[in-house]
C-alpha positions as CSV (number, residue, x, y, z in Angstrom):
1,X,83.1,57.0,-98.0
2,X,83.8,53.8,-99.9
3,X,82.6,53.4,-103.5
4,X,81.6,50.3,-105.3
5,X,84.1,49.0,-107.8
6,X,82.9,48.8,-111.4
7,X,82.4,45.0,-111.0
8,X,80.5,45.4,-107.8
9,X,78.3,48.1,-109.4
10,X,77.6,45.9,-112.4
11,X,76.8,42.9,-110.2
12,X,74.5,45.0,-108.0
13,X,72.6,46.4,-111.0
14,X,72.3,42.9,-112.6
15,X,71.0,41.4,-109.4
16,X,68.4,44.1,-108.9
17,X,67.2,44.0,-112.5
18,X,67.1,40.1,-112.7
19,X,65.2,39.9,-109.5
20,X,62.6,42.5,-110.8
21,X,62.4,40.8,-114.2
22,X,61.8,37.5,-112.6
23,X,59.0,38.9,-110.4
24,X,57.4,40.6,-113.5
25,X,57.5,37.5,-115.6
26,X,56.1,35.3,-112.8
27,X,53.2,37.6,-112.4
28,X,52.6,37.8,-116.1
29,X,52.8,34.0,-116.4
30,X,50.1,33.7,-113.7
31,X,47.9,36.2,-115.4
32,X,48.3,34.6,-118.8
33,X,47.6,31.2,-117.4
34,X,44.3,32.4,-115.9
35,X,43.3,34.5,-118.9
36,X,40.7,33.4,-121.4
37,X,43.1,33.6,-124.3
38,X,42.6,30.9,-126.9
39,X,46.3,30.4,-127.8
40,X,48.1,30.9,-124.5
41,X,50.5,28.0,-124.8
42,X,53.1,29.8,-126.9
43,X,53.1,32.7,-124.5
44,X,53.4,30.4,-121.5
45,X,56.4,28.6,-123.1
46,X,58.1,31.9,-123.9
47,X,57.7,33.1,-120.4
48,X,58.8,29.8,-118.9
49,X,61.9,29.7,-121.1
50,X,62.6,33.3,-120.2
51,X,62.2,32.6,-116.5
52,X,64.7,29.7,-116.9
53,X,67.2,32.0,-118.5
54,X,66.8,34.7,-115.9
55,X,67.1,32.0,-113.1
56,X,70.4,30.9,-114.6
57,X,71.7,34.4,-114.9
58,X,70.6,35.2,-111.3
59,X,72.3,32.1,-110.0
60,X,75.6,33.1,-111.7
61,X,75.2,36.7,-110.4
62,X,74.5,35.5,-106.9
63,X,77.6,33.2,-107.0
64,X,79.8,36.0,-108.1
65,X,78.3,38.3,-105.4
66,X,79.0,35.7,-102.8
67,X,82.6,35.3,-103.9
68,X,83.3,39.0,-103.4
69,X,81.1,39.4,-100.3
70,X,78.5,41.6,-101.9
71,X,74.9,41.5,-100.5
72,X,71.9,43.5,-101.6
73,X,68.6,44.0,-99.7
74,X,65.5,45.9,-100.7
75,X,64.5,48.3,-97.9
76,X,61.6,50.4,-98.9
77,X,59.7,51.2,-102.1
78,X,56.8,53.4,-103.0
79,X,55.3,54.7,-106.3
80,X,58.4,56.8,-107.1
81,X,61.6,55.2,-105.6
82,X,63.0,51.9,-104.5
83,X,65.7,51.9,-101.8
84,X,68.3,49.2,-101.6
85,X,71.0,48.6,-99.0
86,X,74.3,47.2,-100.4
87,X,76.7,45.5,-98.1
88,X,80.3,45.3,-99.5
89,X,83.8,45.0,-98.1
90,X,82.6,45.9,-94.6
91,X,80.8,49.0,-95.8
92,X,77.1,49.7,-96.1
93,X,75.7,51.8,-98.9
94,X,72.1,52.9,-99.4
95,X,71.0,53.4,-103.0
96,X,67.8,54.9,-104.2
97,X,66.5,54.1,-107.7
98,X,63.8,55.8,-109.6
99,X,61.1,53.2,-110.3
100,X,60.5,54.6,-113.9
101,X,64.2,54.0,-114.6
102,X,64.1,50.5,-113.1
103,X,61.0,49.7,-115.2
104,X,62.7,50.8,-118.4
105,X,65.8,48.8,-117.6
106,X,63.8,45.7,-116.7
107,X,61.7,46.1,-119.9
108,X,65.0,46.3,-121.9
109,X,66.4,43.1,-120.2
110,X,63.1,41.2,-120.8
111,X,63.0,42.3,-124.5
112,X,66.6,41.2,-124.9
113,X,65.8,37.8,-123.5
114,X,62.7,37.5,-125.7
115,X,64.5,38.4,-128.9
116,X,68.0,37.2,-128.1
117,X,69.4,40.6,-129.1
118,X,69.6,44.0,-127.5
119,X,66.6,46.2,-128.3
120,X,66.8,49.4,-130.3
121,X,66.4,52.8,-128.8
122,X,62.6,53.0,-128.2
123,X,62.5,56.7,-128.9
124,X,63.5,56.1,-132.5
125,X,62.7,52.5,-133.3
126,X,63.3,52.9,-137.0
127,X,66.7,53.9,-138.5
128,X,66.8,57.3,-140.2
129,X,66.7,56.9,-144.0
């Protein structure tokens, strides 16, 4: 059975996470826009700027995927797992991802976009003294 190269694996992961992050932020933007918050403009601008950045990254990722003939398709998902089909170099690979893991990775990506730097380990947010 063929394996993904490190580049293909990285692109696949980036594509999945950027797609999920975009969906999350679009839903959040809609909810914040409809909420009775008094100062929602800063949040809306933050989400819109973040969506623009994700869209640029997604565009670049898709272009790289197209150049190497890599395609990804979401098949099924439930409360526990999401299943993707990955088409590469004439092969087809089915990958199952734990939704909790995807959620953590998307949260990390969004936090990185919001702050402009990678987030600290969430288990120990403060360095040991």
